[in-house]
N, C-alpha and C positions, 0 to 999 in steps of 0.2 A: 504494500500500500504506500502510495506517495503522500507527500505533504503539500500544503498550499503555503507558499511564501509570498507575502505582499510587500512590494517596494513602493514607497511614497516619498515625494519631495513635499515638505510642508513648512509652514511658517510657525513661529513661536506660539501664535494663537490658534493653531490647528487647521488653518486653511490649506486645502489640497486642490485648489482649482488649477486650470492650465498654468503650469509653472513657468511662464515667461519671465517672471521676476527673479528666477535663478541666474539669469545671464549676468546680472550685476556682480555676482560673486565668483564668476569663473568656475571651472571644474577641476578640482584638485585631483591629480592622478590617483591618489589613494582612494578617492571615492569610486573611481572606475574599478579598482581592485576589489573593493567591498561588493559592488554590484556584480562583478564577474564571479565572485565566490558564490553568490546566490544563484546566478544563472547557470553555472557549471553543474549544479545538482539537478536542475530542472530538465525534464524531457517533454514538457508542454508549456505553452503560454496560454493563460486564461485571461480574457479581456471582455469588458463590456463594449457595447456597440460604439459609443462615442470615442473611447480611447482607440479602439480598432480603426475607426475611420480617420483618426488623427495620425496614428502610427503608420498606416499603410503608405501614404504618399511620402512620409518622412524616411521610412526605412526600406521600402521595397526596391529602390534604385541604388541604395548604398552598397558598397563592397567593403571587404576587409581593409582595403587600402584607405577608404574614406573613414572608417570607424571599426575598431576591433570587435564591436558588438553586432555588426551587421550580419555575419553568418548565423548567429543565434536567432535573431529576429526573423530572418528570411528562411532559414532551413528548418527551424523547429515548428512542429504543428501548433497552430493557433486555434484555440477553442473560443468561439465568440458567443457570449450570452446576449441574446437579443430577441425581443418579441416582434421586431419589425424587419430586421435584415433577413432576406430569404436566400441570397446566394453570395458566397464570398468573392471578393475581387482580388485578393492577395493569395499567392500560391501557398500551399500547405495550410489552408484554413478550413475549419469546419464550423458550421452554425449549430450551436447546442439547442437553441430555442430560448423561450423566456426563462427567467430565473426560477429554478425549482431546486430546493436543497438536495433532494434525492438524486437528481441528475448530476450535481456537482460531487456528491459522495461517490457515485459510480465512477466519475472521472478520476477521483483520487485513488480509487482501487485499481483502475485500469492502467493509469499512466505510471509506469515504474520510474522512480526518480523524482517525482513530484511536479508540481505546477508553479509557474512563476506568474505573478500578477503585478502589473504596474498601472498606476492611475486607477481608472475604473471605479471611481468613488461610490456610485450607486451599487454596483456589484459587491464591492468590498464591504460596505455597510450591511448589506443583506447577508453576506457570508459571516461577518462578525456576529450578527444577531442569531445566526443558525449554528454558531460554534464550529465553523468549518476552517477557520484560519489557524494555521499551526505556528506561524511566526510573522511578526511585523518587522520590516526593515525600514526605519524612518530616517530620512536625512532632513534634519531640522535647521532651517535657515534663520539667521538672526534679524528677523524683521516681523512686523505684524501687518496684517491686511485689514483688520477690522471686520470685514464681511466677506462672505464667500462660503462655498461648501466645506464642511468640516469632515474629518476622518470619522469621528463618532457622532452619530445622530443625537440631537438634543434629548430625545426620549430613550436613548440607549440605557439599558440597565447597568448598574455598576459592575465592574469587572476587575479582577486582580491579575496582574501580569508579572512575569519574572524577567529581569534583565539578562539577556544571554550574550550580548556584546555591546561595546561602545567604543567610539573613537572620535577624536576632535581633529579637525583639519585646519590648515593655515588660513583658509578663507572665512573662518568663523562658523562653518557648518559643523553640526554634531551628528554623528551616526549613532542611532540607538536601535538595538534589536531586542524585541520582546516576544516571549512565548506565554500563552495563557497558562495560568495555574490550573492544574486539573484536580 
């Protein structure tokens, strides 16, 4: 059985919207190493429709020469959770259908090595509520946005997590990995 590992760029106040605000901080090479460590274990990518539609034009034409992450995003099977998308436009993609916890549980069992999730806020909030996320990989940027979609829904029940890794980067970003307490 695989695990679901969620990767998010977020602000100090928990906003995880389209992270265009990350550009002001640059990308520390150690951040790439931390993300690579997560993706190396994954044998599938699980995305919500909006993130899939943003990633496809950004990644589908990149090569390893452009970005070392390109082979992972292009060659790995992408499972898309969507009630509206009917056919994939990016190679190695499958439409899962609308969010159903049991369908995601089946994917966890079927995909040896686990599933990587990036962005996909609506999907991640649903999976957190269903207890399907095995580890959160949060890159927290030193700014606040005030408003915007948050990682945890305002009505989410309290949860306890265990810190599994942390690292601070020269650009002020802090990496925090958490696993749910069972």
